[in-house]
C-alpha positions in Angstrom: -19.9 67.6 2.8 -23.2 66.4 1.4 -21.4 64.0 -1.1 -19.3 62.6 1.8 -22.5 61.9 3.8 -24.1 60.2 0.9 -21.0 58.0 0.4 -20.9 57.2 4.1 -24.6 56.1 4.2 -24.1 54.0 1.1 -21.2 52.2 2.7 -23.2 51.7 6.0 -26.0 50.2 3.9 -23.7 47.7 2.3 -22.3 46.7 5.7 -25.8 46.3 7.1 -26.9 44.1 4.2 -23.8 41.9 4.6 -24.4 41.5 8.3 -28.0 40.8 7.8 -27.2 37.9 5.5 -25.4 36.2 8.4 -28.9 35.1 9.7 -29.3 32.9 6.6 -27.7 29.5 6.1 -23.9 29.6 6.4 -21.8 29.1 3.2 -19.0 26.5 3.0 -16.4 27.7 0.4 -13.8 25.6 -1.3 -11.2 27.5 -3.2 -9.5 25.4 -5.9 -8.2 26.6 -9.2 -10.8 26.5 -11.9 -14.4 27.5 -12.6 -16.6 27.9 -9.5 -20.0 26.2 -9.1 -22.5 26.7 -6.3 -24.7 23.9 -5.2 -27.1 23.5 -2.2 -27.0 20.6 0.2 -30.0 19.0 1.8 -29.0 20.9 5.0 -29.6 24.2 3.2 -26.0 25.0 3.1 -24.1 25.9 0.0 -20.8 24.5 -1.1 -19.0 26.9 -3.5 -16.0 26.1 -5.6 -14.8 23.4 -8.0 -13.6 20.9 -5.4 -14.8 17.3 -5.7 -17.6 17.7 -3.1 -19.2 20.5 -5.0 -18.8 18.6 -8.3 -20.4 15.4 -7.0 -23.3 17.3 -5.4 -24.0 19.3 -8.6 -23.7 16.1 -10.8 -25.9 14.1 -8.4 -23.8 10.9 -8.9 -20.6 9.7 -7.4 -18.1 8.3 -9.9 -16.2 5.5 -8.1 -13.2 3.6 -9.6 -13.1 -0.1 -8.7 -11.4 -3.3 -10.0 -14.6 -4.9 -11.1 -13.0 -8.4 -11.0 -11.7 -8.6 -7.4 -13.7 -11.4 -5.8 -15.4 -10.2 -2.6 -14.2 -6.7 -3.1 -15.7 -5.5 -6.3 -17.4 -7.5 -9.1 -19.1 -5.8 -11.9 -22.6 -7.1 -12.7 -24.3 -7.3 -16.1 -26.4 -4.1 -15.4 -23.2 -2.1 -14.6 -23.7 -2.2 -10.8 -21.1 -3.8 -8.6 -21.0 -5.9 -5.5 -18.3 -6.3 -2.8 -16.5 -4.7 0.1 -15.0 -1.9 -1.9 -18.2 -1.3 -3.8 -20.1 -0.9 -0.5 -17.7 1.8 0.5 -18.5 3.6 -2.7 -22.2 3.4 -1.7 -21.4 4.6 1.9 -19.8 7.8 0.4 -22.8 8.3 -1.9 -25.2 7.9 1.0 -23.3 10.5 3.0 -22.9 13.1 0.2 -26.1 12.6 -1.8 -28.4 10.8 0.7 -28.8 7.8 -1.6 -26.4 4.9 -1.7 -27.5 3.9 -5.2 -26.3 7.1 -6.8 -22.9 5.6 -7.8 -21.4 5.2 -11.3 -18.9 2.3 -11.1 -15.8 2.4 -13.4 -13.8 -0.8 -13.6 -10.1 0.0 -13.9 -7.0 -2.1 -14.4 -4.0 -1.6 -12.0 -2.2 0.4 -14.7 -5.2 2.7 -15.3 -6.4 3.4 -11.8 -4.2 6.3 -10.6 -4.3 8.2 -14.0 -8.1 7.9 -14.1 -8.2 9.6 -10.7 -5.7 12.3 -11.5 -7.5 13.0 -14.8 -10.9 13.6 -13.0 -12.4 10.5 -14.7 -13.5 9.4 -11.2 -14.1 11.1 -7.9 -12.6 8.4 -5.6 -10.6 5.2 -6.2 -11.6 2.2 -4.1 -9.7 -0.6 -5.8 -7.7 -2.7 -3.4 -4.8 -0.2 -3.8 -1.9 -0.5 -1.4 -0.7 2.6 0.5 3.0 3.1 -0.1 5.6 5.8 0.4 6.2 6.2 -3.4 2.5 6.5 -4.2 2.1 9.1 -1.5 5.0 11.0 -2.9 5.2 10.6 -6.7 1.8 9.9 -8.1 -0.2 13.0 -6.8 -2.8 11.1 -4.7 -3.7 10.8 -1.1 -4.7 7.7 0.8 -7.4 8.0 3.4 -8.2 5.6 6.3 -7.2 1.9 5.6 -10.3 -0.3 5.3 -8.6 -3.6 4.9 -5.2 -4.8 6.3 -3.9 -7.4 3.9 -0.6 -9.1 3.0 0.7 -10.9 -0.1 0.7 -14.6 -0.3 1.1 -17.3 -3.1 -1.2 -20.0 -4.3 -0.2 -23.3 -5.8 -1.3 -26.8 -6.6 0.4 -29.6 -4.7 0.0 -31.8 -7.7 2.3 -29.4 -9.6 4.6 -28.6 -6.8 4.9 -31.8 -4.6 5.1 -31.2 -0.9 3.5 -27.8 -1.0 1.8 -26.9 2.3 0.5 -23.8 4.1 3.8 -23.7 6.0 5.9 -23.7 2.8 8.3 -20.8 2.2 10.3 -19.3 -0.7 12.3 -22.5 -1.0 9.2 -24.2 -2.5 9.1 -21.8 -5.4 12.7 -22.1 -6.7 12.5 -22.6 -10.5 8.8 -21.9 -10.6 6.8 -19.7 -13.0 4.8 -17.1 -11.1 2.0 -15.1 -12.5 0.5 -11.8 -11.3 -0.9 -8.6 -12.7 1.5 -5.8 -13.8 1.9 -2.4 -12.2 1.3 -3.6 -8.7 3.2 -3.8 -5.4 2.7 -7.5 -5.8 5.0 -7.7 -8.8 7.7 -5.8 -6.9 7.3 -7.8 -3.6 7.7 -11.2 -5.2 10.7 -10.1 -7.2 12.4 -8.7 -4.1 11.4 -11.6 -1.9 12.8 -14.2 -4.3 16.1 -12.2 -4.6 16.4 -12.0 -0.8 15.7 -15.7 -0.4 18.2 -16.6 -3.1 15.7 -18.5 -5.3 15.2 -18.2 -9.1 11.7 -17.6 -10.5 10.2 -16.7 -13.8 7.7 -13.9 -13.4 4.9 -13.5 -15.9 2.7 -10.5 -15.7 -0.8 -9.8 -17.1 -3.2 -6.8 -17.1 -5.9 -8.3 -14.9 -5.6 -10.9 -12.2 -8.3 -13.2 -13.7 -5.9 -13.6 -16.6 -3.3 -14.9 -14.1 -5.9 -17.3 -12.8 -6.6 -18.6 -16.3 -2.9 -19.3 -16.8 -2.7 -21.0 -13.4 -5.6 -23.3 -14.2 -4.2 -24.0 -17.6 -0.8 -25.0 -16.1 1.1 -22.2 -17.8 1.9 -20.8 -14.4 3.0 -22.9 -11.4 1.9 -20.3 -8.9 -0.2 -17.1 -8.7 0.4 -14.3 -6.2 -1.5 -11.3 -5.0 -3.0 -10.1 -1.7 -4.1 -13.0 0.5 -7.7 -11.9 0.4 -7.7 -12.1 -3.4 -6.3 -15.6 -3.3 -8.9 -16.8 -0.8 -11.6 -15.2 -2.9 -10.5 -16.7 -6.2 -10.1 -20.2 -4.6 -13.6 -19.9 -3.1 -15.0 -18.8 -6.5 -13.4 -21.8 -8.3 -14.6 -24.2 -5.7 -18.1 -22.9 -6.1 -17.8 -23.1 -9.8 -16.8 -26.8 -9.5 -13.2 -26.4 -10.8 -11.5 -29.7 -10.5 -8.9 -29.8 -7.7 -9.6 -26.3 -6.5 -10.2 -27.6 -2.9 -6.6 -28.7 -2.7 -5.0 -25.5 -3.8 -2.6 -24.3 -1.1 -2.2 -20.6 0.0 1.1 -19.9 1.6 3.2 -18.9 3.4 1.1 -18.6 6.6 2.7 -15.3 7.4 2.3 -12.9 4.5 5.4 -11.7 2.7 4.3 -8.0 2.8 2.1 -5.4 4.4 -0.8 -4.3 2.2 -2.9 -1.6 3.7 -5.8 -1.1 1.4 -8.4 1.8 1.3 -9.9 4.7 -0.7 -7.7 7.1 -2.6 -8.4 10.7 -3.6 -6.6 13.5 -5.5 -4.1 15.6 -3.7 -4.9 19.2 -2.6 -8.6 18.8 -2.1 -8.8 18.7 1.7 -12.6 19.0 1.9 -13.2 15.9 -0.2 -10.4 14.1 1.7 -12.1 14.8 5.0 -15.5 13.7 3.6 -14.2 10.3 2.4 -12.0 9.8 5.5 -14.9 10.5 7.9 -17.3 8.3 6.0 -14.9 5.4 6.7 -14.4 6.5 10.3 -18.2 6.6 10.8 -18.4 2.9 9.8 -15.6 2.2 12.3 -17.2 4.1 15.2 -20.6 2.5 14.5 -18.9 -0.9 14.6 -17.1 0.0 17.8 -20.3 1.0 19.5 -22.3 -1.9 18.2 -24.6 0.3 16.1 -25.9 -1.4 13.0 -28.1 -0.5 10.0 -31.0 -2.2 11.9 -30.3 -0.6 15.3 -29.2 2.9 14.4 -32.6 4.5 14.9 -32.7 3.3 18.4 -29.0 3.6 19.2 -28.0 6.9 17.5 -28.3 8.9 20.7 -26.8 6.1 23.0 -23.8 8.3 23.6 -23.0 12.0 23.0 -20.4 11.0 20.4 -22.9 9.0 18.4 -25.5 11.7 18.6 -23.0 14.2 17.2 -21.8 11.8 14.5 -25.3 10.9 13.3 -26.6 14.5 13.4 -29.0 14.2 16.4 -27.0 16.7 18.5 -26.5 20.4 17.8 -22.7 19.8 18.3 -22.6 17.9 15.0 -19.7 18.8 12.6 -21.1 17.4 9.4 -22.6 20.7 8.2 -19.2 22.4 8.7 -17.8 19.7 6.3 -20.3 20.8 3.6 -22.6 17.7 4.3 -26.1 17.3 5.6 -26.1 16.8 9.4 -27.4 13.2 9.0 -24.8 12.3 6.4 -23.2 9.5 8.4 -26.6 8.3 9.7 -27.5 7.7 6.0 -24.2 5.8 5.4 -24.9 3.4 8.3 -28.6 3.1 7.8 -28.3 2.4 4.0 -25.0 0.4 3.9 -24.0 -0.7 7.4 -21.2 -0.5 9.8 -17.7 -1.8 9.2 -18.5 -5.3 10.6 -21.6 -5.6 8.5 -19.8 -4.6 5.3 -17.0 -7.1 6.1 -19.2 -10.0 7.0 -21.6 -9.5 4.1 -18.9 -9.5 1.5 -15.9 -11.4 2.9 -16.7 -13.7 5.8 -20.0 -15.1 4.5 -19.1 -15.6 0.8 -15.4 -16.2 1.1 -14.8 -17.6 4.6 -12.3 -14.8 5.4 -12.4 -14.5 9.1 -12.2 -11.2 10.7 -11.6 -12.6 14.2 -7.8 -12.9 14.9 -6.9 -10.6 12.0 -5.7 -7.0 11.9 -9.2 -6.0 10.8 -10.6 -6.3 14.3 -11.3 -3.3 16.4 -8.3 -1.8 18.2 -9.5 -3.1 21.6 -9.7 -6.7 20.2 -6.2 -6.9 18.9 -6.8 -5.3 15.5 -5.9 -2.0 13.8 -9.4 -0.7 13.1 -9.3 2.6 15.0 -11.1 5.9 14.4 -10.4 9.4 16.0 -13.2 10.7 18.2 -16.2 12.4 16.6 -16.2 15.7 18.3 
């Protein structure tokens, strides 16, 4: 009987100790195959597991895969940093997870390298003007989060090479032309299918990186280049600024793109915590833009509505800590990097003349497709 009582008291003591620990900071646990690590967030919580969030926090740096040569979206600088729309979304994620938008290691990747680099854990997130498609969702082993830029494929040519070429030209204008683009992209497939449907003959020449296609176009080796419309406008703008002869006359056509190209961040499959973190970082920039909250006004506006107070960590109903983030995670993203409109205007409208107004990249209530679920 005495032994039984001793055993009972021991069990009760263990239960009491476990219950007492509930007064401490809650733990967020991620279970993924592999070696577990435990790291503490600024909110005093712990994220346990070997999911990407825990790895990034433990490392103290976000590894972000970019193009590095996509004008307006990601351009690698001499010091290894990067500028552009995609690069700023890397910074927004770093600000949310690490509290510092500068804690990013940028990895330039070709179209052929990008998905393997993500799958092989060489990077934490891929933000490299990558199109969301059914086959990529199914076959590659990656997940696409919220679309940050709605684009469409177009072509660019020189009227001096193709007489009569205008912005209203169609596939009939490219019959017999040599068209250059980069390999391993939806662009390559779209132009091949489009030409076949239109009944025109083209010679398709592919390269590893789009700047190589531009070099061939400028040298006259290619009659046309094709990629997402934003890329063509960006390259034409860069060549005009560089003083390239005749660049002002280059024509981007057709006016209606030949494809749908939803672009946005990509993460590995089967890591739902990290998927949610990246997804809601994007949504936070959308919601701030929707509410007119900017990097300059967030301190004054963060409690303008209950939703904003929750999203920016000023209300006890915030959800960020349940995601394994500090409660002010998305406040930091907006404060340090800006809302969607700021990111767009800073990188695309100002430097490249890409107008947001009238495009699918307007807010849902202004005729666009930028839409975020409610933060609650």
